[in-house]
FITOR-503234 format. One record per residue (C-alpha): residue in three letters; chain; residue number from 1; x, y, z. Coordinates in steps of 0.1 Angstrom, whole numbers. Layout:
FITOR-503234
<"ALA", "A", NUM, <X, Y, Z>>
...
This chain:
FITOR-503234
<"MET", "A", 1, <-150, 1119, 164>>
<"SER", "A", 2, <-117, 1129, 181>>
<"ALA", "A", 3, <-87, 1137, 161>>
<"ALA", "A", 4, <-59, 1112, 158>>
<"PRO", "A", 5, <-30, 1118, 182>>
<"SER", "A", 6, <1, 1135, 168>>
<"LEU", "A", 7, <31, 1114, 162>>
<"ARG", "A", 8, <59, 1122, 187>>
<"GLY", "A", 9, <88, 1101, 174>>
<"GLU", "A", 10, <116, 1110, 151>>
<"LEU", "A", 11, <111, 1105, 113>>
<"ARG", "A", 12, <141, 1108, 89>>
<"THR", "A", 13, <141, 1102, 51>>
<"ASN", "A", 14, <169, 1087, 30>>
<"GLU", "A", 15, <187, 1075, 62>>
<"PRO", "A", 16, <221, 1058, 56>>
<"MET", "A", 17, <218, 1023, 71>>
<"SER", "A", 18, <256, 1022, 75>>
<"ARG", "A", 19, <250, 1043, 106>>
<"HIS", "A", 20, <228, 1017, 121>>
<"THR", "A", 21, <243, 983, 114>>
<"SER", "A", 22, <273, 967, 132>>
<"TRP", "A", 23, <289, 960, 97>>
<"ARG", "A", 24, <290, 998, 91>>
<"ALA", "A", 25, <279, 992, 55>>
<"GLY", "A", 26, <246, 996, 36>>
<"GLY", "A", 27, <225, 1019, 15>>
<"LEU", "A", 28, <197, 1044, 23>>
<"ALA", "A", 29, <163, 1036, 40>>
<"THR", "A", 30, <135, 1055, 24>>
<"ARG", "A", 31, <121, 1063, 58>>
<"TYR", "A", 32, <135, 1057, 93>>
<"TYR", "A", 33, <113, 1061, 124>>
<"ARG", "A", 34, <123, 1061, 160>>
<"PRO", "A", 35, <91, 1061, 181>>
<"ALA", "A", 36, <88, 1080, 213>>
<"ASP", "A", 37, <72, 1051, 232>>
<"LEU", "A", 38, <48, 1022, 227>>
<"PRO", "A", 39, <16, 1043, 222>>
<"ASP", "A", 40, <35, 1063, 196>>
<"LEU", "A", 41, <47, 1032, 179>>
<"ALA", "A", 42, <11, 1018, 177>>
<"GLU", "A", 43, <-2, 1051, 162>>
<"PHE", "A", 44, <26, 1052, 136>>
<"LEU", "A", 45, <18, 1016, 125>>
<"ARG", "A", 46, <-19, 1025, 122>>
<"ARG", "A", 47, <-9, 1052, 97>>
<"LEU", "A", 48, <13, 1031, 75>>
<"ASP", "A", 49, <0, 1017, 42>>
<"ALA", "A", 50, <-9, 980, 45>>
<"ASP", "A", 51, <16, 972, 17>>
<"GLU", "A", 52, <45, 992, 32>>
<"GLN", "A", 53, <77, 972, 37>>
<"ILE", "A", 54, <88, 974, 74>>
<"LEU", "A", 55, <122, 966, 88>>
<"TRP", "A", 56, <124, 963, 125>>
<"LEU", "A", 57, <158, 974, 139>>
<"GLY", "A", 58, <175, 969, 171>>
<"LEU", "A", 59, <213, 972, 171>>
<"GLY", "A", 60, <217, 961, 135>>
<"SER", "A", 61, <241, 933, 146>>
<"ASN", "A", 62, <225, 906, 125>>
<"LEU", "A", 63, <217, 927, 94>>
<"LEU", "A", 64, <231, 936, 60>>
<"VAL", "A", 65, <212, 963, 40>>
<"ARG", "A", 66, <223, 962, 3>>
<"ASP", "A", 67, <239, 992, -13>>
<"GLY", "A", 68, <207, 1000, -33>>
<"GLY", "A", 69, <189, 1006, 0>>
<"PHE", "A", 70, <157, 996, 17>>
<"HIS", "A", 71, <127, 1009, -1>>
<"GLY", "A", 72, <103, 1010, 29>>
<"THR", "A", 73, <102, 1021, 65>>
<"VAL", "A", 74, <128, 1011, 92>>
<"ILE", "A", 75, <114, 1012, 127>>
<"ALA", "A", 76, <142, 1015, 153>>
<"LEU", "A", 77, <134, 1003, 188>>
<"HIS", "A", 78, <168, 1003, 206>>
<"GLY", "A", 79, <169, 1030, 233>>
<"VAL", "A", 80, <131, 1034, 232>>
<"MET", "A", 81, <117, 1002, 247>>
<"ASP", "A", 82, <146, 993, 270>>
<"HIS", "A", 83, <131, 985, 305>>
<"ILE", "A", 84, <137, 955, 326>>
<"GLN", "A", 85, <110, 949, 353>>
<"PRO", "A", 86, <111, 922, 380>>
<"LEU", "A", 87, <77, 904, 383>>
<"GLU", "A", 88, <61, 889, 414>>
<"GLN", "A", 89, <72, 853, 407>>
<"ALA", "A", 90, <108, 847, 419>>
<"GLY", "A", 91, <133, 849, 390>>
<"MET", "A", 92, <108, 862, 365>>
<"LEU", "A", 93, <116, 894, 345>>
<"ARG", "A", 94, <97, 914, 319>>
<"VAL", "A", 95, <123, 925, 294>>
<"GLU", "A", 96, <115, 949, 266>>
<"CYS", "A", 97, <127, 944, 231>>
<"GLY", "A", 98, <151, 973, 230>>
<"VAL", "A", 99, <172, 960, 259>>
<"HIS", "A", 100, <208, 951, 249>>
<"CYS", "A", 101, <214, 914, 256>>
<"ALA", "A", 102, <246, 922, 274>>
<"ARG", "A", 103, <227, 945, 297>>
<"LEU", "A", 104, <202, 918, 305>>
<"SER", "A", 105, <231, 895, 314>>
<"LYS", "A", 106, <245, 920, 338>>
<"TYR", "A", 107, <211, 927, 353>>
<"CYS", "A", 108, <206, 891, 361>>
<"ALA", "A", 109, <240, 890, 379>>
<"GLN", "A", 110, <232, 921, 398>>
<"GLN", "A", 111, <198, 908, 409>>
<"GLY", "A", 112, <213, 874, 420>>
<"LEU", "A", 113, <198, 854, 392>>
<"GLN", "A", 114, <213, 825, 372>>
<"GLY", "A", 115, <208, 814, 337>>
<"GLY", "A", 116, <213, 847, 319>>
<"ALA", "A", 117, <251, 848, 316>>
<"PHE", "A", 118, <249, 835, 280>>
<"PHE", "A", 119, <232, 867, 269>>
<"SER", "A", 120, <266, 885, 273>>
<"GLY", "A", 121, <277, 867, 241>>
<"ILE", "A", 122, <248, 879, 220>>
<"PRO", "A", 123, <257, 912, 203>>
<"GLY", "A", 124, <221, 925, 197>>
<"THR", "A", 125, <189, 934, 215>>
<"VAL", "A", 126, <164, 911, 232>>
<"GLY", "A", 127, <139, 918, 203>>
<"GLY", "A", 128, <164, 904, 178>>
<"ALA", "A", 129, <173, 875, 201>>
<"LEU", "A", 130, <136, 866, 203>>
<"ALA", "A", 131, <131, 868, 165>>
<"MET", "A", 132, <159, 843, 157>>
<"ASN", "A", 133, <163, 824, 190>>
<"ALA", "A", 134, <198, 837, 194>>
<"GLY", "A", 135, <222, 819, 215>>
<"ALA", "A", 136, <258, 818, 228>>
<"PHE", "A", 137, <279, 796, 252>>
<"GLY", "A", 138, <254, 768, 250>>
<"GLY", "A", 139, <223, 788, 260>>
<"GLU", "A", 140, <194, 799, 238>>
<"THR", "A", 141, <169, 827, 242>>
<"TRP", "A", 142, <136, 808, 241>>
<"GLU", "A", 143, <148, 784, 268>>
<"ARG", "A", 144, <140, 813, 291>>
<"VAL", "A", 145, <108, 827, 275>>
<"ARG", "A", 146, <74, 820, 291>>
<"SER", "A", 147, <53, 846, 273>>
<"VAL", "A", 148, <57, 876, 249>>
<"GLU", "A", 149, <40, 908, 240>>
<"VAL", "A", 150, <37, 915, 203>>
<"VAL", "A", 151, <23, 942, 180>>
<"ASP", "A", 152, <8, 936, 145>>
<"ARG", "A", 153, <9, 958, 114>>
<"ALA", "A", 154, <-23, 975, 125>>
<"GLY", "A", 155, <-9, 986, 158>>
<"ASN", "A", 156, <-28, 960, 178>>
<"ILE", "A", 157, <-10, 947, 209>>
<"GLU", "A", 158, <-15, 912, 224>>
<"HIS", "A", 159, <1, 888, 248>>
<"LEU", "A", 160, <10, 853, 236>>
<"ASP", "A", 161, <22, 822, 254>>
<"ALA", "A", 162, <56, 808, 244>>
<"SER", "A", 163, <39, 776, 234>>
<"GLU", "A", 164, <22, 794, 205>>
<"PHE", "A", 165, <56, 797, 187>>
<"ARG", "A", 166, <75, 770, 168>>
<"VAL", "A", 167, <111, 774, 180>>
<"GLY", "A", 168, <142, 756, 167>>
<"TYR", "A", 169, <179, 763, 163>>
<"ARG", "A", 170, <182, 800, 153>>
<"SER", "A", 171, <146, 798, 141>>
<"VAL", "A", 172, <113, 811, 154>>
<"ILE", "A", 173, <80, 807, 134>>
<"MET", "A", 174, <53, 832, 144>>
<"PRO", "A", 175, <17, 821, 150>>
<"SER", "A", 176, <6, 847, 124>>
<"HIS", "A", 177, <24, 869, 99>>
<"GLY", "A", 178, <36, 905, 105>>
<"LEU", "A", 179, <41, 904, 143>>
<"CYS", "A", 180, <70, 922, 160>>
<"PHE", "A", 181, <81, 914, 196>>
<"LEU", "A", 182, <77, 941, 222>>
<"SER", "A", 183, <87, 924, 254>>
<"ALA", "A", 184, <92, 889, 269>>
<"ASP", "A", 185, <85, 875, 303>>
<"MET", "A", 186, <116, 854, 311>>
<"GLN", "A", 187, <123, 829, 339>>
<"PHE", "A", 188, <157, 827, 356>>
<"GLU", "A", 189, <169, 808, 387>>
<"VAL", "A", 190, <178, 824, 420>>
<"ASP", "A", 191, <216, 825, 423>>
<"ALA", "A", 192, <221, 815, 459>>
<"GLY", "A", 193, <259, 813, 455>>
<"GLY", "A", 194, <263, 847, 439>>
<"GLU", "A", 195, <283, 832, 410>>
<"GLY", "A", 196, <267, 851, 382>>
<"ARG", "A", 197, <292, 879, 378>>
<"ALA", "A", 198, <322, 856, 378>>
<"GLU", "A", 199, <305, 835, 351>>
<"ILE", "A", 200, <299, 865, 329>>
<"ARG", "A", 201, <336, 876, 333>>
<"ASP", "A", 202, <347, 841, 323>>
<"LEU", "A", 203, <325, 840, 293>>
<"LEU", "A", 204, <334, 875, 281>>
<"ALA", "A", 205, <371, 866, 285>>
<"ALA", "A", 206, <366, 834, 264>>
<"ARG", "A", 207, <347, 855, 238>>
<"LYS", "A", 208, <375, 881, 235>>
<"GLU", "A", 209, <401, 853, 232>>
<"SER", "A", 210, <383, 835, 203>>
<"GLN", "A", 211, <364, 862, 184>>
<"PRO", "A", 212, <374, 895, 167>>
<"VAL", "A", 213, <356, 916, 193>>
<"GLY", "A", 214, <356, 954, 186>>
<"GLN", "A", 215, <358, 950, 148>>
<"PRO", "A", 216, <329, 957, 125>>
<"SER", "A", 217, <311, 924, 119>>
<"CYS", "A", 218, <276, 909, 123>>
<"GLY", "A", 219, <287, 882, 148>>
<"SER", "A", 220, <284, 847, 134>>
<"VAL", "A", 221, <275, 847, 97>>
<"PHE", "A", 222, <264, 811, 93>>
<"ARG", "A", 223, <244, 786, 114>>
<"ASN", "A", 224, <263, 756, 126>>
<"PRO", "A", 225, <252, 725, 105>>
<"PRO", "A", 226, <240, 695, 124>>
<"GLY", "A", 227, <269, 678, 142>>
<"ASP", "A", 228, <296, 703, 130>>
<"HIS", "A", 229, <307, 739, 133>>
<"ALA", "A", 230, <305, 764, 104>>
<"ALA", "A", 231, <339, 780, 116>>
<"ARG", "A", 232, <356, 746, 113>>
<"LEU", "A", 233, <344, 740, 78>>
<"ILE", "A", 234, <353, 775, 66>>
<"GLU", "A", 235, <387, 773, 81>>
<"ALA", "A", 236, <392, 738, 66>>
<"ALA", "A", 237, <383, 751, 32>>
<"GLY", "A", 238, <412, 775, 35>>
<"LEU", "A", 239, <391, 807, 36>>
<"LYS", "A", 240, <406, 825, 66>>
<"GLY", "A", 241, <419, 858, 54>>
<"TYR", "A", 242, <400, 855, 20>>
<"ARG", "A", 243, <391, 890, 9>>
<"ILE", "A", 244, <366, 907, -15>>
<"GLY", "A", 245, <370, 945, -17>>
<"GLY", "A", 246, <369, 958, 19>>
<"ALA", "A", 247, <354, 926, 34>>
<"ILE", "A", 248, <375, 898, 48>>
<"VAL", "A", 249, <370, 864, 65>>
<"SER", "A", 250, <385, 868, 100>>
<"GLU", "A", 251, <418, 852, 108>>
<"LYS", "A", 252, <407, 848, 144>>
<"HIS", "A", 253, <373, 832, 139>>
<"ALA", "A", 254, <364, 819, 104>>
<"ASN", "A", 255, <326, 824, 109>>
<"PHE", "A", 256, <331, 861, 112>>
<"ILE", "A", 257, <333, 885, 81>>
<"LEU", "A", 258, <349, 918, 89>>
<"ASN", "A", 259, <346, 953, 74>>
<"LEU", "A", 260, <382, 965, 70>>
<"GLY", "A", 261, <369, 1001, 69>>
<"ASP", "A", 262, <358, 1006, 33>>
<"ALA", "A", 263, <337, 976, 25>>
<"ARG", "A", 264, <305, 980, 6>>
<"ALA", "A", 265, <275, 958, 13>>
<"ASP", "A", 266, <281, 942, -20>>
<"ASP", "A", 267, <316, 932, -9>>
<"ILE", "A", 268, <302, 916, 22>>
<"GLU", "A", 269, <274, 898, 4>>
<"SER", "A", 270, <297, 885, -23>>
<"LEU", "A", 271, <320, 871, 4>>
<"VAL", "A", 272, <291, 854, 21>>
<"TRP", "A", 273, <281, 836, -11>>
<"HIS", "A", 274, <317, 828, -19>>
<"VAL", "A", 275, <322, 811, 15>>
<"GLN", "A", 276, <289, 792, 11>>
<"ASP", "A", 277, <298, 779, -24>>
<"SER", "A", 278, <334, 771, -15>>
<"VAL", "A", 279, <324, 750, 16>>
<"GLU", "A", 280, <297, 732, -4>>
<"LYS", "A", 281, <320, 723, -32>>
<"ARG", "A", 282, <347, 711, -8>>
<"PHE", "A", 283, <326, 693, 18>>
<"GLY", "A", 284, <291, 689, 3>>
<"VAL", "A", 285, <277, 709, 32>>
<"ARG", "A", 286, <256, 740, 23>>
<"LEU", "A", 287, <259, 765, 52>>
<"GLU", "A", 288, <228, 785, 59>>
<"PRO", "A", 289, <233, 822, 68>>
<"GLU", "A", 290, <222, 835, 102>>
<"VAL", "A", 291, <225, 871, 90>>
<"ARG", "A", 292, <195, 887, 74>>
<"ILE", "A", 293, <202, 904, 40>>
<"VAL", "A", 294, <176, 929, 28>>
<"GLY", "A", 295, <171, 957, 3>>
<"VAL", "A", 296, <180, 964, -33>>
<"PRO", "A", 297, <213, 953, -48>>
<"GLY", "A", 298, <234, 983, -59>>
<"GLY", "A", 299, <270, 970, -62>>
<"ARG", "A", 300, <289, 950, -88>>
<"HIS", "A", 301, <262, 923, -89>>
<"GLY", "A", 302, <232, 946, -86>>
<"GLY", "A", 303, <235, 965, -119>>
């Protein structure tokens, strides 16, 4: 029997997750692994205990790790699986999960493809966009997906058709538990008029005008309720500028919570729940968070 191949990635212990989330807050991860490539990732997964908690990480733009930390293994894929490959069919791209969404948008424009400009408004990676059907400017990720490559907890890799997933607004239900996206085959249209770059510039200008770009946040905190906008409800509840510790509801866009520089994860989470409760008391609408909150409480409310 041949010996198992050596792992070639980077393993850290007690890694501060504040370094890896766009909110710049959060506790320690017990283990943090950045694989060298796909074979190394598969081998690493095969060696993990079956009951080990895994947190898949892209840019950390839709994630809050509580101050008590994440007692498991974080697997970081941004900068590892970050290739975009044109396929034979016109307008079809194979996009790996570590690709920044803004880079995909620019690539489409450079290659004369339409339909990818909305990705410029998604502040994460394609893997994260696939996991939650992220969207911006009226476009959604899974409108473009035709098939995906996934890996399971045992390191097995398979290709699945998009029809095998149940997709809704900011929601994707996997055909089986424990899968992680590796890549997606996406269909775009040929941009005969060469208008893609101008569209991206216009969308980014609109984003800069309406959102607190460049400040530590997770992007939109809450999903829009049916027939309404979370930002409108939060602003109407008088919550713009409301602050808990170092976390504040943005004055520019009410569905953004900012880290003023010294916010703990507990400050941010407390503000999320305060906004949710206040809007529900005022309007009878319970906003559902888009952001994923993981780990062990360790602040004022965590003991």
